[in-house]
C-alpha positions as CSV (number, residue, x, y, z in Angstrom):
1,X,-21.8,169.4,36.1
2,X,-22.1,166.8,38.7
3,X,-23.8,163.5,37.8
4,X,-25.8,161.2,39.9
5,X,-24.2,157.8,40.6
6,X,-24.0,155.4,37.6
7,X,-26.8,152.9,37.0
8,X,-26.2,149.2,36.9
9,X,-27.8,146.9,34.3
10,X,-30.2,145.8,37.1
11,X,-31.1,149.5,37.7
12,X,-31.8,150.1,34.0
13,X,-33.9,146.9,33.9
14,X,-35.9,148.1,36.9
15,X,-36.6,151.5,35.3
16,X,-37.9,149.7,32.2
17,X,-40.0,147.3,34.4
18,X,-41.6,150.3,36.1
19,X,-42.4,151.9,32.7
20,X,-42.9,149.0,30.2
21,X,-45.3,150.9,27.9
22,X,-43.3,154.1,27.7
23,X,-41.8,154.6,24.3
24,X,-39.8,157.6,25.7
25,X,-38.2,155.3,28.4
26,X,-37.5,152.7,25.8
27,X,-35.8,155.3,23.6
28,X,-33.7,156.6,26.4
29,X,-32.6,153.1,27.5
30,X,-31.5,152.3,23.9
31,X,-29.4,155.5,24.0
32,X,-27.9,154.4,27.3
33,X,-27.2,151.0,25.8
34,X,-25.4,152.5,22.8
35,X,-23.2,154.7,25.0
36,X,-22.4,151.8,27.4
37,X,-21.4,149.7,24.3
38,X,-19.0,152.5,23.3
39,X,-17.4,152.5,26.8
40,X,-16.3,148.9,26.5
41,X,-14.0,149.3,23.5
42,X,-12.7,152.6,24.9
43,X,-11.8,150.7,28.1
44,X,-10.1,147.9,26.1
45,X,-8.1,150.5,24.2
46,X,-6.7,152.2,27.3
47,X,-5.9,148.8,28.9
48,X,-3.8,147.7,25.8
49,X,-1.1,150.4,26.3
50,X,0.8,151.0,23.0
51,X,0.5,147.6,21.5
52,X,-0.6,146.9,17.9
53,X,-3.9,145.7,19.3
54,X,-4.3,149.2,20.9
55,X,-3.9,150.7,17.4
56,X,-6.6,148.5,16.0
57,X,-8.9,149.2,18.9
58,X,-8.2,153.0,18.6
59,X,-9.2,152.9,14.9
60,X,-12.3,151.0,15.7
61,X,-13.2,153.4,18.5
62,X,-12.5,156.4,16.2
63,X,-14.9,154.9,13.6
64,X,-17.6,154.3,16.3
65,X,-17.2,157.9,17.5
66,X,-17.4,159.4,14.0
67,X,-20.8,157.8,13.6
68,X,-22.2,159.2,16.8
69,X,-24.9,161.8,16.4
70,X,-23.5,163.9,19.2
71,X,-20.2,164.3,17.3
72,X,-22.1,165.6,14.2
73,X,-24.2,167.9,16.3
74,X,-21.1,169.4,18.1
75,X,-19.4,169.9,14.7
76,X,-22.3,171.9,13.4
77,X,-22.3,174.1,16.6
78,X,-18.6,175.0,15.9
79,X,-19.3,176.0,12.3
């Protein structure tokens, strides 16, 4: 699947500003925010190499991923 180019924070804010009363847009933007927040520790983990800090970051990242609904949904599909 090919994705469209990534959106910046300014792009996301502009989308909200064009749809300030939309609860659907607000819900989608919160989902985007959650996923963007997950990308940051993942990036930090890969930048740390194999240090002890990387192990701490990996454990934190694993915990964050285990709590994501998409992981639980995918697990149910496999069962």
